[in-house]
C-alpha positions in Angstrom: 13.8 -28.3 55.3 14.4 -31.8 53.9 11.8 -34.5 53.8 11.9 -38.1 54.9 10.3 -40.7 52.7 9.3 -44.3 53.3 8.6 -46.4 50.2 7.6 -50.0 49.7 7.4 -51.4 46.2 5.5 -54.5 45.1 3.6 -56.0 42.2 0.0 -55.0 41.5 -2.3 -57.9 42.5 -5.6 -56.7 41.3 -8.1 -53.9 42.2 -9.7 -55.8 45.2 -6.4 -56.4 46.9 -5.3 -52.9 46.3 -8.5 -51.4 47.7 -8.0 -53.0 51.1 -4.2 -52.4 51.2 -4.6 -48.8 50.2 -7.3 -48.1 52.8 -5.1 -49.6 55.6 -1.9 -47.9 54.5 -3.5 -44.5 54.2 -5.7 -44.4 57.2 -4.1 -46.9 59.6 -0.6 -45.8 58.5 -1.4 -42.2 59.3 -2.9 -43.2 62.7 0.3 -45.1 63.5 2.6 -42.3 62.5 0.6 -39.2 63.5 -2.2 -40.5 65.6 -2.7 -37.5 67.9 -2.6 -35.1 65.0 -4.9 -37.2 62.9 -7.5 -37.7 65.6 -7.5 -34.0 66.5 -8.1 -33.1 62.8 -10.9 -35.7 62.3 -12.7 -34.3 65.4 -12.3 -30.7 64.3 -15.3 -28.7 63.0 -15.9 -25.7 60.8 -13.3 -26.3 58.1 -14.7 -24.9 54.8 -15.5 -27.7 52.4 -14.8 -25.5 49.3 -11.2 -24.8 50.2 -10.0 -27.4 47.7 -11.8 -25.7 44.9 -11.4 -22.0 45.6 -8.6 -19.7 46.7 -10.0 -19.2 50.1 -8.5 -19.8 53.6 -8.8 -23.4 54.7 -9.5 -22.5 58.3 -8.2 -20.4 61.2 -4.4 -19.6 61.2 -2.5 -22.3 62.9 -5.3 -24.9 62.7 -4.8 -28.5 61.6 -6.0 -29.2 58.1 -5.8 -32.0 55.6 -7.2 -33.7 52.5 -7.8 -37.1 50.9 -7.8 -37.6 47.1 -7.8 -40.2 44.5 -7.2 -40.5 40.8 -9.0 -43.4 39.2 -8.7 -44.5 35.6 -11.0 -46.0 33.0 -8.7 -48.4 31.2 -11.0 -48.6 28.2 -10.9 -44.8 27.5 -7.9 -43.7 29.5 -10.0 -41.1 31.3 -8.7 -40.2 34.8 -11.2 -39.0 37.4 -9.8 -36.9 40.2 -11.7 -36.7 43.5 -10.8 -34.8 46.7 -12.3 -33.9 50.1 -11.2 -32.0 53.1 -10.1 -34.6 55.7 -12.8 -34.9 58.4 -14.4 -37.8 60.0 -17.5 -37.1 58.0 -15.6 -37.2 54.7 -13.4 -40.3 55.4 -16.0 -42.8 54.1 -15.7 -41.1 50.7 -12.1 -42.2 50.5 -13.2 -45.8 51.2 -15.7 -45.5 48.4 -13.3 -44.0 45.9 -10.7 -46.7 46.6 -13.1 -49.3 45.1 -12.3 -48.0 41.7 -9.2 -48.6 39.5 -6.9 -46.5 41.6 -3.9 -44.8 40.0 -3.1 -42.6 42.9 -4.5 -42.1 46.4 -3.3 -39.7 49.1 -4.0 -38.6 52.7 -2.2 -35.4 53.8 -2.0 -33.5 57.1 -1.0 -29.8 57.3 -0.7 -27.0 59.8 -2.2 -23.8 58.4 -0.1 -20.7 58.1 -0.8 -17.2 59.3 -3.2 -16.6 56.5 -5.1 -19.8 57.0 -3.6 -21.4 53.9 -1.7 -24.8 54.0 1.7 -24.2 55.5 3.9 -26.9 56.9 3.1 -30.4 55.7 3.1 -32.8 58.6 2.5 -36.1 56.9 1.6 -37.4 53.4 0.6 -41.0 52.9 0.4 -42.2 49.3 -0.5 -45.3 47.2 0.4 -45.2 43.6 0.6 -47.4 40.5 3.6 -46.1 38.6 2.4 -44.2 35.5 4.7 -46.1 33.1 4.9 -49.4 35.0 1.3 -50.0 36.2 2.0 -53.6 37.2 3.8 -52.1 40.2 2.4 -50.4 43.3 4.3 -48.0 45.6 3.3 -47.3 49.2 4.8 -44.1 50.5 4.9 -41.8 53.5 6.6 -38.5 53.7 7.2 -36.1 56.6 9.6 -33.2 57.4 12.9 -34.3 59.0 12.2 -32.4 62.2 9.3 -34.9 62.8 11.6 -37.9 62.5 13.4 -38.2 65.9 14.3 -41.5 67.5 10.8 -42.2 68.8 9.2 -41.5 65.4 11.9 -43.6 63.7 10.7 -46.6 65.7 7.1 -46.0 64.6 8.2 -45.7 60.9 10.3 -48.9 61.2 7.4 -50.9 62.5 5.1 -49.6 59.9 7.5 -50.5 57.1 8.2 -53.9 58.7 4.5 -54.8 59.1 3.5 -54.0 55.6 6.6 -55.5 54.1 5.7 -58.8 55.8 2.4 -58.6 54.0 3.3 -57.5 50.4 6.5 -59.4 49.6 8.3 -56.2 48.5 10.7 -55.9 45.5 12.3 -53.1 47.4 11.7 -50.8 50.4 13.6 -48.1 52.3 13.4 -45.1 54.6 15.6 -42.2 53.7 15.6 -38.7 52.4 13.0 -37.9 49.7 14.5 -37.3 46.3 13.1 -35.9 43.1 10.2 -37.9 41.5 10.5 -40.7 44.0 14.1 -41.7 43.0 16.5 -43.3 45.4 19.8 -41.6 45.7 21.5 -44.4 43.8 19.1 -43.9 41.0 19.6 -40.1 41.1 23.4 -40.3 41.0 24.0 -43.5 39.0 20.8 -43.9 37.0 18.6 -44.6 35.2 16.7 -41.4 35.8 13.1 -42.8 36.2 11.8 -45.2 38.8 9.6 -46.7 36.1 12.9 -47.9 34.5 14.2 -49.6 37.6 11.0 -51.0 39.1 10.6 -53.9 36.6 14.2 -55.0 37.4 14.0 -54.5 41.2 14.0 -58.2 42.0 17.3 -58.5 40.2 19.0 -55.2 40.9 18.5 -53.1 44.0 17.1 -49.6 43.5 19.5 -48.3 46.2 20.4 -48.7 49.8 19.8 -47.0 53.1 20.1 -47.3 56.9 16.7 -49.2 56.9 15.7 -51.2 53.9 14.2 -54.4 52.6 16.2 -56.6 50.3 13.8 -58.7 48.1 13.9 -62.4 48.5 15.6 -63.1 45.2 18.5 -60.8 45.9 18.7 -61.8 49.5 19.1 -65.4 48.4 21.8 -64.5 45.9 23.8 -62.6 48.5 23.8 -65.5 50.9 20.7 -65.0 53.0 20.3 -63.8 56.5 23.6 -65.3 57.6 25.6 -63.2 55.1 23.8 -60.0 56.2 24.4 -60.8 59.9 28.1 -61.3 59.2 28.4 -57.7 58.2 27.4 -56.8 61.8 24.5 -54.4 61.2 22.2 -53.3 64.0 19.4 -55.7 63.1 18.6 -58.3 60.5 15.2 -60.0 60.1 14.0 -62.5 57.5 10.5 -61.8 56.4 7.9 -64.5 55.7 8.5 -64.6 52.0 12.3 -64.6 52.3 13.0 -60.9 51.9 15.4 -59.4 54.5 14.7 -56.4 56.6 18.1 -54.7 57.1 18.6 -52.0 59.7 22.2 -50.9 59.5 22.4 -48.5 62.4 20.1 -47.9 65.4 19.2 -44.4 64.2 18.9 -42.6 60.9 21.6 -40.1 61.8 24.1 -42.9 62.5 24.3 -44.0 58.8 27.6 -42.2 58.0 30.8 -42.9 56.2 31.9 -46.2 57.8 28.4 -47.7 57.7 27.7 -46.4 54.2 30.8 -48.1 52.9 30.1 -51.3 54.7 26.5 -51.4 53.4 27.8 -50.7 49.9 30.3 -53.5 50.1 27.7 -55.9 51.3 25.2 -55.1 48.6 27.4 -54.0 45.6 26.9 -57.3 43.7 23.2 -56.4 43.4 23.6 -52.7 42.6 23.4 -51.2 39.2 26.9 -50.6 37.9 28.3 -47.1 37.6 30.1 -44.4 39.5 27.8 -42.0 41.4 28.0 -38.5 40.0 28.4 -35.3 42.1 26.4 -32.2 41.1 27.5 -28.6 41.1 28.1 -26.9 44.5 24.9 -24.9 44.2 22.8 -28.1 43.5 24.6 -30.1 46.3 23.8 -27.3 48.8 20.1 -27.6 48.1 20.0 -31.4 48.1 19.7 -33.6 51.3 23.0 -34.9 52.6 24.4 -37.6 50.5 24.3 -41.1 51.9 25.9 -43.4 49.3 29.5 -44.5 48.7 31.4 -42.9 45.8 33.1 -45.8 44.1 32.7 -47.3 40.7 30.7 -50.4 40.4 31.6 -50.9 36.8 
């Protein structure tokens, strides 16, 4: 089953600002996207605390289970400290404590245990990361299986992206299918191959495009602003406080098909990295999420 990924990129603005942002994105974000599931898990009892360290069942088959973890780094020595706890109400304050450090990665994840009591289906994973090779950038992410992304859920995800984008002045944001190592499909098929190579240029060149995305203020201005976006007749256009543009091309995720993909590409192509998207072998394409970009040369 394919995975949906929301990502918001912005500049790193110091440990104190990241601590507060990370806490709200991880915990409040999970509450907004999977509130009933999160509350049920936090109120559960009897989950073994050592299940993150030993190969033992995490709980009864079919039960909810989750974890929180962080990687913090000592910049002087380069040493990374990994901490993790089973996600319970009792353990949640540990996450708040860990986030006070120099965070490289922080995650909160929710699962349904399989028939053996081991983590089975991942229901939601919230993440905050400083890119390993571009540490001046932060990436907020949320991932869930596509079968938990119906129209009602899409509205929740849109509002979460919108609210945090209004706050962080993003260099890029989108909701779409998850791709390898956090790439957008445009990066995967046009290049370059690593997000760390596109993040530093993301206020000049778009990392990609999707049915729901944020165009940074610099690119939005160069493309003609809100009026130019509205002229393309998308479902919704909103200017954010710092001048970025929230662009929702179609009412629902599934509606972003050929006609709208081409129209979005034509609207944004002056700000896309040049090159013709490549197609992979039939075997690889069959395993990949459905393609959602326009196959034309930008060179």
